[in-house]
ZADO-1210 file (C-alpha; in nm, 4 decimals, padded with zeros to 6 digits):
<atoms>
<atom x="-00.8993" y="00.7445" z="-01.5714" code="MET" pos="1"/>
<atom x="-00.6534" y="00.5587" z="-01.3546" code="SER" pos="2"/>
<atom x="-00.7211" y="00.4179" z="-01.0078" code="VAL" pos="3"/>
<atom x="-00.4872" y="00.5710" z="-00.7487" code="SER" pos="4"/>
<atom x="-00.4082" y="00.5180" z="-00.3831" code="GLU" pos="5"/>
<atom x="-00.6789" y="00.6743" z="-00.1668" code="GLY" pos="6"/>
<atom x="-00.9509" y="00.6282" z="-00.4329" code="ASP" pos="7"/>
<atom x="-01.2638" y="00.4262" z="-00.3722" code="LYS" pos="8"/>
<atom x="-01.2103" y="00.0969" z="-00.5586" code="ALA" pos="9"/>
<atom x="-01.4350" y="00.0548" z="-00.8632" code="PRO" pos="10"/>
<atom x="-01.7216" y="-00.1856" z="-00.7938" code="ALA" pos="11"/>
<atom x="-01.6858" y="-00.5172" z="-00.9720" code="PHE" pos="12"/>
<atom x="-01.8613" y="-00.8483" z="-01.0134" code="SER" pos="13"/>
<atom x="-01.7075" y="-01.1422" z="-01.2026" code="MET" pos="14"/>
<atom x="-01.7579" y="-01.5139" z="-01.2506" code="THR" pos="15"/>
<atom x="-01.4932" y="-01.7293" z="-01.0847" code="THR" pos="16"/>
<atom x="-01.3375" y="-02.0703" z="-01.0955" code="ASP" pos="17"/>
<atom x="-01.5707" y="-02.3462" z="-00.9796" code="GLY" pos="18"/>
<atom x="-01.8724" y="-02.1684" z="-01.1286" code="GLY" pos="19"/>
<atom x="-01.8924" y="-01.9085" z="-00.8518" code="GLY" pos="20"/>
<atom x="-01.8892" y="-01.5313" z="-00.8517" code="SER" pos="21"/>
<atom x="-01.7146" y="-01.2556" z="-00.6616" code="VAL" pos="22"/>
<atom x="-01.7930" y="-00.8898" z="-00.6120" code="SER" pos="23"/>
<atom x="-01.6304" y="-00.6138" z="-00.4112" code="LEU" pos="24"/>
<atom x="-01.9425" y="-00.5625" z="-00.2017" code="LYS" pos="25"/>
<atom x="-01.9330" y="-00.9285" z="-00.0911" code="ASP" pos="26"/>
<atom x="-01.5819" y="-00.8691" z="00.0469" code="LEU" pos="27"/>
<atom x="-01.6709" y="-00.5638" z="00.2571" code="LYS" pos="28"/>
<atom x="-01.4786" y="-00.5612" z="00.5840" code="GLY" pos="29"/>
<atom x="-01.1988" y="-00.7740" z="00.4385" code="GLN" pos="30"/>
<atom x="-00.8625" y="-00.6713" z="00.2973" code="THR" pos="31"/>
<atom x="-00.8571" y="-00.7576" z="-00.0736" code="VAL" pos="32"/>
<atom x="-00.5544" y="-00.8256" z="-00.2905" code="VAL" pos="33"/>
<atom x="-00.6812" y="-00.7833" z="-00.6470" code="LEU" pos="34"/>
<atom x="-00.4093" y="-00.8802" z="-00.8895" code="TYR" pos="35"/>
<atom x="-00.4346" y="-00.8629" z="-01.2674" code="PHE" pos="36"/>
<atom x="-00.2244" y="-01.0928" z="-01.4830" code="TYR" pos="37"/>
<atom x="-00.2109" y="-01.1548" z="-01.8590" code="PRO" pos="38"/>
<atom x="-00.2768" y="-01.5277" z="-01.9044" code="LYS" pos="39"/>
<atom x="-00.3092" y="-01.8615" z="-01.7233" code="ASP" pos="40"/>
<atom x="-00.0283" y="-02.1159" z="-01.7680" code="ASN" pos="41"/>
<atom x="00.2363" y="-01.8715" z="-01.8890" code="THR" pos="42"/>
<atom x="00.5731" y="-01.8563" z="-01.7088" code="PRO" pos="43"/>
<atom x="00.5436" y="-01.5191" z="-01.5329" code="GLY" pos="44"/>
<atom x="00.1769" y="-01.5625" z="-01.4449" code="CYS" pos="45"/>
<atom x="00.2368" y="-01.9113" z="-01.3068" code="THR" pos="46"/>
<atom x="00.5299" y="-01.7890" z="-01.0970" code="LYS" pos="47"/>
<atom x="00.3213" y="-01.5010" z="-00.9583" code="GLU" pos="48"/>
<atom x="00.0238" y="-01.7253" z="-00.8770" code="ALA" pos="49"/>
<atom x="00.2490" y="-01.9796" z="-00.7030" code="CYS" pos="50"/>
<atom x="00.4137" y="-01.7028" z="-00.4968" code="ALA" pos="51"/>
<atom x="00.0708" y="-01.5895" z="-00.3718" code="PHE" pos="52"/>
<atom x="-00.0202" y="-01.9567" z="-00.3125" code="ARG" pos="53"/>
<atom x="00.2897" y="-02.0139" z="-00.1011" code="ASP" pos="54"/>
<atom x="00.2114" y="-01.7090" z="00.1158" code="LEU" pos="55"/>
<atom x="-00.1595" y="-01.7898" z="00.1494" code="MET" pos="56"/>
<atom x="-00.1328" y="-01.8933" z="00.5182" code="PRO" pos="57"/>
<atom x="00.0156" y="-01.5502" z="00.5982" code="ASP" pos="58"/>
<atom x="-00.2564" y="-01.3702" z="00.4000" code="PHE" pos="59"/>
<atom x="-00.5203" y="-01.5822" z="00.5787" code="SER" pos="60"/>
<atom x="-00.3756" y="-01.4819" z="00.9170" code="ASP" pos="61"/>
<atom x="-00.4627" y="-01.1195" z="00.8397" code="ILE" pos="62"/>
<atom x="-00.8016" y="-01.2070" z="00.6816" code="ASP" pos="63"/>
<atom x="-00.6958" y="-01.0969" z="00.3337" code="ALA" pos="64"/>
<atom x="-00.8724" y="-01.2318" z="00.0260" code="ALA" pos="65"/>
<atom x="-00.6615" y="-01.2843" z="-00.2859" code="ILE" pos="66"/>
<atom x="-00.8309" y="-01.2603" z="-00.6242" code="ILE" pos="67"/>
<atom x="-00.6412" y="-01.3188" z="-00.9470" code="GLY" pos="68"/>
<atom x="-00.8006" y="-01.1575" z="-01.2533" code="VAL" pos="69"/>
<atom x="-00.7437" y="-01.2276" z="-01.6218" code="SER" pos="70"/>
<atom x="-00.9601" y="-01.2502" z="-01.9323" code="LYS" pos="71"/>
<atom x="-00.9203" y="-01.6295" z="-01.9411" code="ASP" pos="72"/>
<atom x="-01.2375" y="-01.8390" z="-01.9297" code="SER" pos="73"/>
<atom x="-01.3641" y="-02.0007" z="-01.6106" code="VAL" pos="74"/>
<atom x="-01.2703" y="-02.3401" z="-01.7587" code="LYS" pos="75"/>
<atom x="-00.9087" y="-02.2267" z="-01.8125" code="ARG" pos="76"/>
<atom x="-00.9062" y="-02.0888" z="-01.4563" code="HIS" pos="77"/>
<atom x="-01.0349" y="-02.4222" z="-01.3226" code="ASP" pos="78"/>
<atom x="-00.7528" y="-02.6076" z="-01.5017" code="ASN" pos="79"/>
<atom x="-00.4856" y="-02.3567" z="-01.3925" code="PHE" pos="80"/>
<atom x="-00.6073" y="-02.3643" z="-01.0327" code="LYS" pos="81"/>
<atom x="-00.6099" y="-02.7464" z="-01.0205" code="ALA" pos="82"/>
<atom x="-00.2696" y="-02.7831" z="-01.1882" code="LYS" pos="83"/>
<atom x="-00.0923" y="-02.5544" z="-00.9382" code="TYR" pos="84"/>
<atom x="-00.3185" y="-02.6146" z="-00.6340" code="GLU" pos="85"/>
<atom x="-00.4059" y="-02.2467" z="-00.6034" code="LEU" pos="86"/>
<atom x="-00.6064" y="-02.1857" z="-00.2825" code="PRO" pos="87"/>
<atom x="-00.7508" y="-01.8478" z="-00.3832" code="PHE" pos="88"/>
<atom x="-01.0126" y="-01.7198" z="-00.6253" code="THR" pos="89"/>
<atom x="-00.9448" y="-01.6740" z="-00.9956" code="LEU" pos="90"/>
<atom x="-01.1928" y="-01.4379" z="-01.1599" code="ALA" pos="91"/>
<atom x="-01.2747" y="-01.4224" z="-01.5294" code="SER" pos="92"/>
<atom x="-01.3048" y="-01.0711" z="-01.6687" code="ASP" pos="93"/>
<atom x="-01.4193" y="-01.2064" z="-02.0034" code="ASP" pos="94"/>
<atom x="-01.5707" y="-00.8782" z="-02.1234" code="ASP" pos="95"/>
<atom x="-01.2772" y="-00.6700" z="-01.9989" code="GLY" pos="96"/>
<atom x="-01.4937" y="-00.4303" z="-01.7961" code="SER" pos="97"/>
<atom x="-01.2983" y="-00.4764" z="-01.4718" code="VAL" pos="98"/>
<atom x="-00.9648" y="-00.4360" z="-01.6536" code="CYS" pos="99"/>
<atom x="-01.1033" y="-00.1137" z="-01.8034" code="GLU" pos="100"/>
<atom x="-01.2268" y="00.0103" z="-01.4627" code="ALA" pos="101"/>
<atom x="-00.8821" y="-00.0449" z="-01.3070" code="PHE" pos="102"/>
<atom x="-00.6946" y="00.0806" z="-01.6183" code="SER" pos="103"/>
<atom x="-00.5054" y="-00.2461" z="-01.6661" code="THR" pos="104"/>
<atom x="-00.6128" y="-00.2986" z="-02.0308" code="TRP" pos="105"/>
<atom x="-00.3239" y="-00.1236" z="-02.2023" code="VAL" pos="106"/>
<atom x="-00.1246" y="-00.1046" z="-02.5232" code="GLN" pos="107"/>
<atom x="00.1782" y="-00.3326" z="-02.5000" code="LYS" pos="108"/>
<atom x="00.4833" y="-00.3914" z="-02.7171" code="LYS" pos="109"/>
<atom x="00.6605" y="-00.7203" z="-02.7795" code="LEU" pos="110"/>
<atom x="00.9314" y="-00.7678" z="-03.0403" code="TYR" pos="111"/>
<atom x="00.8256" y="-00.4439" z="-03.2108" code="GLY" pos="112"/>
<atom x="00.4615" y="-00.5534" z="-03.2345" code="ARG" pos="113"/>
<atom x="00.1969" y="-00.3451" z="-03.0598" code="GLU" pos="114"/>
<atom x="-00.1172" y="-00.5021" z="-02.9164" code="TYR" pos="115"/>
<atom x="-00.3707" y="-00.4607" z="-02.6355" code="MET" pos="116"/>
<atom x="-00.3300" y="-00.6721" z="-02.3236" code="GLY" pos="117"/>
<atom x="-00.3498" y="-00.6848" z="-01.9463" code="ILE" pos="118"/>
<atom x="-00.0812" y="-00.4952" z="-01.7589" code="GLU" pos="119"/>
<atom x="00.0409" y="-00.6962" z="-01.4605" code="ARG" pos="120"/>
<atom x="-00.0867" y="-00.4847" z="-01.1692" code="ALA" pos="121"/>
<atom x="-00.1993" y="-00.5318" z="-00.8085" code="THR" pos="122"/>
<atom x="-00.4406" y="-00.3290" z="-00.5986" code="PHE" pos="123"/>
<atom x="-00.4547" y="-00.3560" z="-00.2183" code="LEU" pos="124"/>
<atom x="-00.8049" y="-00.2613" z="-00.1047" code="ILE" pos="125"/>
<atom x="-00.8996" y="-00.2134" z="00.2609" code="ASP" pos="126"/>
<atom x="-01.2185" y="-00.3342" z="00.4311" code="GLY" pos="127"/>
<atom x="-01.3954" y="-00.0063" z="00.3472" code="LYS" pos="128"/>
<atom x="-01.3285" y="-00.0438" z="-00.0250" code="GLY" pos="129"/>
<atom x="-01.0496" y="00.2151" z="-00.0430" code="VAL" pos="130"/>
<atom x="-00.7408" y="00.1460" z="-00.2545" code="VAL" pos="131"/>
<atom x="-00.4455" y="00.1623" z="-00.0155" code="ARG" pos="132"/>
<atom x="-00.1620" y="00.0591" z="-00.2471" code="LYS" pos="133"/>
<atom x="-00.1166" y="00.0202" z="-00.6230" code="VAL" pos="134"/>
<atom x="00.1578" y="-00.1688" z="-00.8039" code="TRP" pos="135"/>
<atom x="00.1747" y="-00.1261" z="-01.1819" code="ARG" pos="136"/>
<atom x="00.4072" y="-00.2958" z="-01.4312" code="LYS" pos="137"/>
<atom x="00.4747" y="-00.5558" z="-01.1641" code="VAL" pos="138"/>
<atom x="00.7984" y="-00.7523" z="-01.1652" code="LYS" pos="139"/>
<atom x="00.7083" y="-01.0982" z="-01.0320" code="VAL" pos="140"/>
<atom x="01.0149" y="-01.1699" z="-00.8151" code="ASN" pos="141"/>
<atom x="00.9451" y="-01.0609" z="-00.4567" code="GLY" pos="142"/>
<atom x="00.6079" y="-00.9062" z="-00.5452" code="HIS" pos="143"/>
<atom x="00.3836" y="-01.1328" z="-00.3332" code="ALA" pos="144"/>
<atom x="00.6082" y="-01.0708" z="-00.0303" code="GLU" pos="145"/>
<atom x="00.5872" y="-00.6938" z="-00.0847" code="GLU" pos="146"/>
<atom x="00.2065" y="-00.7103" z="-00.1090" code="VAL" pos="147"/>
<atom x="00.1916" y="-00.9180" z="00.2108" code="LEU" pos="148"/>
<atom x="00.4027" y="-00.6618" z="00.4019" code="GLU" pos="149"/>
<atom x="00.1763" y="-00.3782" z="00.2852" code="SER" pos="150"/>
<atom x="-00.1373" y="-00.5774" z="00.3739" code="ALA" pos="151"/>
<atom x="-00.0048" y="-00.6442" z="00.7248" code="LYS" pos="152"/>
<atom x="00.0362" y="-00.2688" z="00.7741" code="ALA" pos="153"/>
<atom x="-00.3362" y="-00.1982" z="00.7128" code="LEU" pos="154"/>
</atoms>
């Protein structure tokens, strides 16, 4: 079952960089940008993370929390975050349950080979936990700016 605009966001709880944790209930009252990406330190994922990083002051102005989610380990997240000075939370969905809940664990194709992986997707969740906007099969260029504009409109 896919998560659509207007749906209540699935509850989640994940470990994060720095040995912390994050859950949707802890972010109640705050706008949440929950973005799923395939892997730390890969070209597209790095570009996307840096775009969100560069717009962080604007997201902070509207009290929006940004959470990047992949199946990478907390240690990999710590290294990725330090290397690119990312000022937002990176969450480790090591068991894939959050990817499953948001329908971002999908069959992919690369060079004729099929495999399971994370679909690049972003969910904009309002302070009441309702999904207000969904981007699937995200193209990185201009995406962070588009998310910011939608978040400002909430």
